[in-house]
C-alpha positions as CSV (number, residue, x, y, z in Angstrom):
1,M,71.4,110.9,103.0
2,A,75.0,112.0,102.1
3,A,77.7,109.4,101.7
4,N,80.5,109.5,104.2
5,V,83.6,110.9,102.7
6,I,87.0,110.3,104.2
7,E,89.1,113.5,103.9
8,T,92.8,112.8,103.8
9,L,95.9,114.9,103.6
10,P,99.2,114.1,101.8
11,V,102.3,113.2,103.7
12,P,104.9,115.9,103.2
13,E,107.8,114.9,100.9
14,N,110.3,116.6,103.1
15,I,111.8,115.0,106.3
16,P,110.3,116.8,109.4
17,A,112.4,119.5,110.9
18,G,114.5,118.2,113.8
19,F,114.5,114.6,112.6
20,D,117.9,112.9,112.8
21,E,118.2,110.6,109.8
22,G,120.5,108.3,111.8
23,V,117.7,107.1,114.1
24,K,116.6,103.4,114.2
25,H,114.2,101.8,111.8
26,I,111.1,100.1,113.1
27,C,109.5,97.7,110.7
28,F,106.0,96.2,110.5
29,K,105.2,93.5,107.9
30,I,101.4,93.1,107.8
31,S,99.7,89.9,106.7
32,I,96.1,89.6,105.9
33,I,94.7,86.1,106.1
34,G,91.2,85.3,105.1
35,D,88.5,83.1,103.8
36,P,85.0,83.8,102.7
37,T,83.8,84.1,106.3
38,K,86.6,86.2,108.0
39,I,89.7,88.3,107.6
40,L,92.5,88.2,110.2
41,F,95.3,90.8,110.4
42,G,98.6,90.1,111.9
43,Y,102.1,91.5,111.7
44,K,105.7,90.7,112.3
45,K,107.7,93.5,113.9
46,D,111.5,94.2,114.3
47,E,113.8,97.1,114.8
48,F,117.1,97.8,113.1
49,A,120.0,100.3,113.3
50,S,120.5,100.7,109.5
51,E,118.4,101.2,106.4
52,V,120.0,98.2,104.8
53,E,118.9,95.9,107.6
54,A,115.4,97.3,107.5
55,F,115.1,96.8,103.7
56,N,116.4,93.2,104.1
57,F,113.8,92.5,106.7
58,M,111.1,93.9,104.6
59,R,112.1,91.6,101.7
60,K,112.2,88.4,103.7
61,P,109.8,85.6,102.6
62,W,106.5,85.1,104.3
63,V,106.3,83.5,107.7
64,P,103.2,82.9,109.8
65,P,102.4,86.2,111.5
66,M,102.3,86.9,115.2
67,L,98.7,87.9,116.1
68,P,99.0,90.4,119.0
69,D,96.0,91.7,120.9
70,N,95.8,94.9,118.8
71,P,97.9,94.2,115.7
72,L,97.4,97.5,113.9
73,D,98.7,99.7,116.8
74,I,102.3,101.1,116.4
75,V,104.0,101.8,119.6
76,F,107.4,103.7,119.9
77,K,109.3,105.8,122.4
78,D,111.2,108.2,120.1
79,A,111.9,109.3,116.6
80,R,112.1,106.4,114.0
81,W,112.0,105.6,110.4
82,L,108.7,103.7,110.2
83,H,108.6,100.9,107.6
84,I,105.3,99.3,106.8
85,G,104.9,96.6,104.2
86,F,103.4,93.4,103.0
87,Y,104.9,90.0,102.1
88,L,106.1,89.9,98.5
89,E,104.5,86.5,98.0
90,G,101.1,87.8,99.3
91,N,98.2,89.3,97.5
92,V,98.2,92.7,99.2
93,Q,99.9,95.9,98.0
94,F,99.7,99.6,98.6
95,S,97.4,101.5,96.2
96,P,99.1,102.1,92.9
97,T,96.9,105.2,92.2
98,S,97.0,107.1,95.5
99,P,99.6,107.5,98.2
100,G,100.0,104.4,100.3
101,I,99.6,106.4,103.5
102,S,97.6,109.6,104.2
103,L,97.2,111.9,107.2
104,K,93.9,112.5,109.0
105,V,95.0,115.7,110.8
106,K,96.5,119.0,109.5
107,S,99.4,119.1,112.0
108,T,102.0,117.2,109.9
109,S,105.2,118.7,111.4
110,G,106.3,115.3,112.8
111,I,105.8,113.1,109.7
112,G,107.4,113.3,106.3
113,G,109.8,111.9,103.8
114,L,107.4,109.2,102.5
115,R,108.8,106.7,100.0
116,H,107.0,103.9,98.2
117,V,109.1,100.8,97.4
118,S,108.1,98.3,94.7
119,S,108.8,94.6,94.8
120,T,111.7,95.3,92.4
121,K,113.2,97.9,94.9
122,T,112.1,101.0,92.8
123,E,111.6,103.9,95.2
124,S,109.3,106.9,94.7
125,F,107.6,109.7,96.6
126,A,104.6,109.2,94.3
127,P,102.5,106.0,94.2
128,I,103.9,103.2,92.1
129,P,102.6,99.8,90.8
130,D,103.4,96.7,92.9
131,C,104.2,98.8,96.0
132,R,104.7,96.3,98.9
133,H,106.7,98.5,101.3
134,L,106.7,102.2,102.3
135,F,108.7,104.1,104.8
136,L,108.7,107.6,106.3
137,A,110.2,109.6,109.1
138,V,108.1,109.9,112.3
139,L,108.8,112.1,115.3
140,P,107.0,111.3,118.6
141,P,103.6,113.1,119.0
142,P,103.9,116.3,121.0
143,Q,101.7,114.9,123.7
144,Q,102.5,111.6,125.4
145,T,99.3,110.0,124.3
146,Y,97.5,107.8,121.8
147,N,97.3,109.4,118.3
148,D,95.2,108.3,115.4
149,F,96.6,110.3,112.6
150,F,97.1,108.2,109.5
151,N,95.4,105.7,107.2
152,L,97.0,103.0,105.0
153,H,95.6,102.7,101.4
154,V,95.9,99.1,100.2
155,E,94.5,96.7,97.7
156,V,93.8,93.0,98.1
157,L,94.7,91.4,94.7
158,Q,92.5,88.6,93.5
159,T,91.4,86.8,90.4
160,I,87.7,86.8,89.6
161,E,85.6,85.1,86.9
162,R,83.9,87.5,84.5
163,G,81.9,86.1,81.6
164,G,83.6,82.7,81.9
165,V,87.1,84.3,81.9
166,L,89.4,84.8,84.8
167,V,90.5,88.4,85.2
168,P,92.7,90.2,87.7
169,A,90.8,92.4,90.2
170,S,91.5,94.2,93.4
171,L,89.6,95.2,96.6
172,P,90.6,98.6,97.9
173,L,90.8,98.8,101.7
174,I,91.7,101.6,104.2
175,L,93.6,100.3,107.3
176,D,93.6,102.6,110.3
177,P,96.6,101.9,112.6
178,S,97.2,103.9,115.8
179,I,100.4,105.5,117.1
180,K,101.0,105.2,120.8
181,Y,103.6,107.2,122.7
182,P,105.3,106.6,124.9
183,G,105.5,102.9,124.2
């Protein structure tokens, strides 16, 4: 039996055609809370008029998350800068070896301009170590419907015992949020 392979496509580096860079910023800070028996996902969401406000929100300390009915759905009504990130104090980061977000469909005209941001505010199109925040330009889907077109590539950082010695380790995860339009 062949293994399931998830085929992904890169997010274009360029901003999508027709995207107005002055649009609002919608921010999602994801938290992953778990113990050996369960993992809970939650997020805190807000919207801002400027990039500075969005970056400040993404850098705020951890607070208990809101746990909505479907926490990994992203709902918006028009073009936005989409910021997704993790609390700096937490043990979750975007993958340092592959892009933090990938597309699942070939039609990429409405998504682009991906930037990874480290905890020290370093920005890069390419993956970077200690990436706790990424952002990209998103135009509404062409049809007013639910769209399932990207994955988030993350790692849960942990310390494990190996041969009597504690060593850093990570658990790679793929999160699958959905985009809904109109919100």
